[in-house]
C-alpha positions as CSV (number, residue, x, y, z in Angstrom):
1,M,-22.5,-76.4,2.7
2,A,-22.6,-77.6,-0.9
3,N,-25.2,-76.2,-3.2
4,K,-27.8,-78.4,-4.9
5,V,-27.8,-79.4,-8.6
6,V,-30.2,-77.2,-10.6
7,K,-32.5,-79.7,-12.4
8,A,-33.5,-79.2,-16.0
9,T,-37.3,-78.8,-16.6
10,N,-39.3,-81.3,-18.6
11,E,-39.8,-78.5,-21.3
12,E,-36.0,-78.0,-21.6
13,L,-35.4,-81.7,-21.9
14,Q,-38.1,-82.1,-24.4
15,Q,-36.4,-79.4,-26.6
16,V,-33.1,-81.2,-26.4
17,Y,-34.7,-84.6,-27.1
18,N,-36.8,-83.3,-30.0
19,N,-33.8,-82.0,-31.8
20,I,-31.3,-84.7,-31.0
21,P,-29.7,-86.4,-34.1
22,K,-30.1,-90.0,-35.0
23,A,-26.4,-90.6,-34.7
24,Y,-26.5,-89.9,-30.9
25,D,-23.8,-91.5,-28.8
26,R,-25.3,-94.8,-27.7
27,A,-22.5,-95.6,-25.3
28,N,-23.3,-92.7,-22.9
29,R,-27.0,-93.7,-23.0
30,F,-26.4,-97.3,-21.9
31,I,-23.7,-96.7,-19.3
32,S,-25.7,-93.8,-17.7
33,F,-28.9,-96.0,-17.5
34,N,-30.5,-93.7,-20.2
35,Q,-29.9,-90.6,-18.1
36,D,-27.1,-88.9,-20.0
37,V,-29.3,-86.2,-21.7
38,R,-30.9,-85.3,-18.4
39,W,-27.6,-85.2,-16.6
40,R,-26.0,-83.0,-19.3
41,A,-29.0,-80.6,-19.0
42,D,-28.6,-80.6,-15.2
43,L,-24.9,-79.8,-15.6
44,V,-25.6,-76.9,-17.9
45,K,-28.2,-75.5,-15.6
46,T,-26.0,-75.8,-12.6
47,I,-23.0,-74.2,-14.3
48,L,-25.3,-71.2,-15.3
49,K,-26.4,-70.8,-11.7
50,F,-22.8,-69.9,-10.8
51,C,-21.9,-68.1,-14.1
52,E,-25.1,-66.5,-15.5
53,R,-23.5,-64.7,-18.5
54,P,-20.5,-66.6,-19.9
55,K,-18.8,-65.0,-22.9
56,L,-16.4,-67.9,-23.7
57,V,-17.1,-71.6,-23.1
58,L,-14.9,-74.6,-23.7
59,D,-16.2,-78.1,-24.1
60,V,-13.3,-80.4,-23.2
61,A,-13.1,-83.8,-24.9
62,G,-16.5,-83.0,-26.3
63,G,-16.6,-85.6,-29.0
64,K,-19.4,-84.7,-31.4
65,G,-20.5,-81.9,-29.1
66,E,-23.5,-83.3,-27.2
67,L,-22.8,-81.1,-24.2
68,S,-22.3,-78.0,-26.3
69,Y,-25.5,-78.8,-28.2
70,T,-27.4,-79.0,-24.9
71,F,-25.7,-75.8,-23.7
72,K,-27.0,-73.9,-26.7
73,K,-30.5,-75.3,-26.3
74,I,-30.7,-74.2,-22.7
75,F,-28.7,-71.0,-22.7
76,K,-30.6,-68.6,-24.8
77,V,-29.6,-65.0,-24.3
78,N,-29.4,-61.8,-26.4
79,A,-25.8,-61.3,-25.4
80,K,-23.2,-62.8,-27.7
81,Y,-21.2,-65.8,-26.5
82,E,-18.9,-68.3,-28.0
83,I,-18.4,-72.1,-27.6
84,I,-15.2,-73.9,-28.6
85,L,-15.5,-77.7,-29.0
86,S,-12.3,-79.6,-28.3
87,D,-11.4,-83.3,-28.8
88,Y,-8.4,-85.4,-29.8
89,A,-10.4,-87.5,-32.3
90,E,-10.6,-85.6,-35.7
91,N,-13.4,-87.8,-36.9
92,M,-15.6,-86.8,-33.9
93,L,-15.0,-83.2,-34.6
94,K,-15.9,-83.7,-38.3
95,M,-19.3,-85.1,-37.2
96,A,-19.9,-82.3,-34.7
97,L,-23.5,-81.3,-33.9
98,I,-22.6,-77.6,-33.7
99,E,-21.1,-75.2,-36.2
100,E,-18.8,-73.3,-33.8
101,D,-15.0,-73.4,-33.7
102,K,-13.4,-76.8,-33.1
103,V,-9.9,-77.5,-31.8
104,L,-8.0,-80.8,-32.1
105,C,-6.2,-81.4,-28.9
106,S,-5.8,-83.7,-25.9
107,F,-7.6,-82.9,-22.6
108,D,-4.3,-83.2,-20.6
109,A,-2.5,-80.6,-22.8
110,L,-5.0,-77.9,-23.7
111,P,-3.5,-75.3,-26.1
112,F,-5.1,-72.3,-24.4
113,R,-3.7,-69.6,-22.2
114,E,-4.4,-69.5,-18.5
115,K,-7.8,-68.3,-17.3
116,M,-9.1,-67.9,-20.9
117,F,-12.6,-69.3,-20.5
118,D,-15.5,-68.3,-18.3
119,V,-16.8,-71.9,-18.4
120,V,-14.9,-75.1,-18.9
121,M,-17.1,-78.2,-19.1
122,S,-17.0,-81.9,-20.0
123,S,-19.3,-84.9,-20.1
124,F,-18.6,-88.6,-20.1
125,A,-15.0,-88.2,-21.1
126,L,-12.6,-87.6,-18.2
127,H,-12.5,-91.3,-17.2
128,A,-10.5,-92.0,-20.4
129,A,-7.5,-90.1,-18.9
130,D,-4.3,-92.0,-18.1
131,N,-3.8,-89.5,-15.3
132,I,-7.0,-87.8,-14.1
133,E,-5.0,-85.2,-12.1
134,D,-3.3,-84.0,-15.2
135,V,-6.6,-83.3,-16.8
136,I,-8.1,-81.6,-13.7
137,R,-5.0,-79.4,-13.5
138,E,-5.5,-78.4,-17.2
139,I,-9.2,-77.6,-17.1
140,T,-8.8,-75.5,-14.0
141,R,-5.8,-73.7,-15.5
142,V,-7.7,-72.4,-18.5
143,S,-10.9,-71.5,-16.5
144,R,-11.3,-68.1,-15.0
145,K,-14.8,-68.6,-13.5
146,I,-16.3,-72.1,-13.3
147,V,-15.7,-75.7,-14.2
148,G,-18.2,-78.5,-14.4
149,F,-18.1,-82.1,-15.5
150,I,-19.7,-85.6,-15.4
151,A,-17.6,-88.7,-15.8
152,M,-17.5,-92.4,-14.9
153,G,-16.0,-93.3,-11.6
154,K,-16.2,-96.3,-9.3
155,P,-18.2,-96.7,-6.1
156,D,-16.4,-97.0,-2.8
157,S,-18.8,-99.8,-1.9
158,W,-17.3,-103.2,-3.0
159,I,-20.8,-104.6,-3.4
160,K,-21.7,-102.0,-5.9
161,R,-18.3,-102.3,-7.6
162,V,-18.9,-106.1,-8.2
163,Y,-22.5,-105.5,-9.4
164,L,-21.4,-102.8,-11.9
165,S,-18.5,-104.9,-13.1
166,V,-20.8,-107.7,-14.0
167,Y,-23.3,-105.3,-15.6
168,L,-20.7,-103.5,-17.7
169,R,-18.9,-106.7,-18.8
170,Y,-21.6,-109.1,-19.5
171,I,-25.0,-107.3,-19.7
172,M,-24.6,-103.8,-21.1
173,P,-22.9,-104.7,-24.4
174,Y,-25.7,-107.0,-25.3
175,I,-28.4,-104.5,-24.3
176,A,-26.6,-102.2,-26.8
177,A,-26.8,-104.9,-29.4
178,L,-30.6,-105.0,-29.0
179,A,-30.6,-101.3,-29.9
180,G,-28.7,-102.0,-33.1
181,A,-25.2,-101.4,-31.9
182,K,-22.3,-103.8,-32.1
183,S,-21.7,-105.3,-28.7
184,R,-17.9,-105.4,-29.1
185,D,-17.9,-101.6,-29.5
186,F,-19.2,-101.3,-25.9
187,K,-16.9,-103.8,-24.2
188,Y,-14.2,-101.2,-23.8
189,I,-16.3,-99.4,-21.3
190,Y,-15.8,-102.3,-18.8
191,Y,-12.0,-102.1,-19.2
192,I,-12.1,-98.3,-18.5
193,Y,-14.2,-98.9,-15.4
194,E,-11.8,-101.6,-14.1
195,R,-8.8,-99.2,-14.3
196,V,-10.4,-96.0,-12.9
197,P,-9.9,-95.2,-9.2
198,T,-12.7,-95.0,-6.6
199,N,-14.8,-91.9,-6.2
200,S,-13.2,-91.0,-2.9
201,F,-9.8,-91.0,-4.7
202,H,-11.2,-88.8,-7.4
203,K,-12.8,-86.4,-4.9
204,K,-9.5,-85.8,-3.2
205,I,-7.9,-84.7,-6.5
206,F,-10.9,-82.5,-7.3
207,E,-10.6,-80.8,-3.9
208,K,-7.0,-80.1,-4.5
209,Y,-7.8,-77.9,-7.6
210,I,-11.4,-76.9,-7.3
211,D,-13.5,-75.1,-4.7
212,I,-16.4,-77.5,-5.1
213,K,-19.9,-76.1,-5.0
214,V,-21.7,-79.2,-6.1
215,Y,-20.6,-82.8,-5.9
216,E,-23.0,-85.7,-6.5
217,E,-22.6,-89.4,-7.3
218,R,-25.2,-90.8,-9.7
219,G,-26.2,-94.1,-11.3
220,L,-25.4,-96.4,-8.4
221,N,-22.3,-94.2,-7.7
222,L,-20.9,-95.1,-11.2
223,F,-20.7,-91.4,-12.1
224,Y,-19.5,-88.2,-10.4
225,F,-21.1,-84.8,-11.1
226,V,-18.9,-81.8,-10.1
227,V,-19.3,-78.0,-10.4
228,G,-17.0,-75.5,-8.8
229,F,-14.5,-72.7,-9.0
230,P,-10.8,-73.2,-9.9
231,K,-8.6,-72.6,-6.8
232,G,-6.1,-69.8,-7.1
């Protein structure tokens, strides 16, 4: 039987929100229905349930490091640990919210040895992959204990697929514009959504490489939330 997600407390969320920078990634906020901060905190808490004292953590396709930032706010221990932030966009790494080491690389070709990291995690990035299986193979290859990620998928229900397609194409970009963003910068999210496979397809790939302990679909099944141990 699958374990439940460990929910972040209001106090933990408040700490993250209070320190969050003004240049926060609006795209994740809008496509997650303003839940991205909470979901990242839930992901960190759930990962730590299965790996209480990680020594080495990799944030895959971490962008500016919002997930790493959240990890540091929640995981406060006396023991020393290290986070490595990776992304293939140099400008994102230059704007990172954390001071730790940064590595410029693609998530489907990680330049790390096998089973190097205690924790390999990612948030709102894996859906950009041309081949999701290549990415899952890589993140499980470099993890020796636990993997956890949140990304955009596609509901198996055709009714939800149609609704979300309309929302992402015609509504969400203009909601973003009301918040001061450029609507054209958010239209790419719709095109990513259109090309990604359904969640049931994703889950079969995950089960091939991961001993899944937590699997959830959130936000009208637009996102999958996965935590588990690499197989083998």
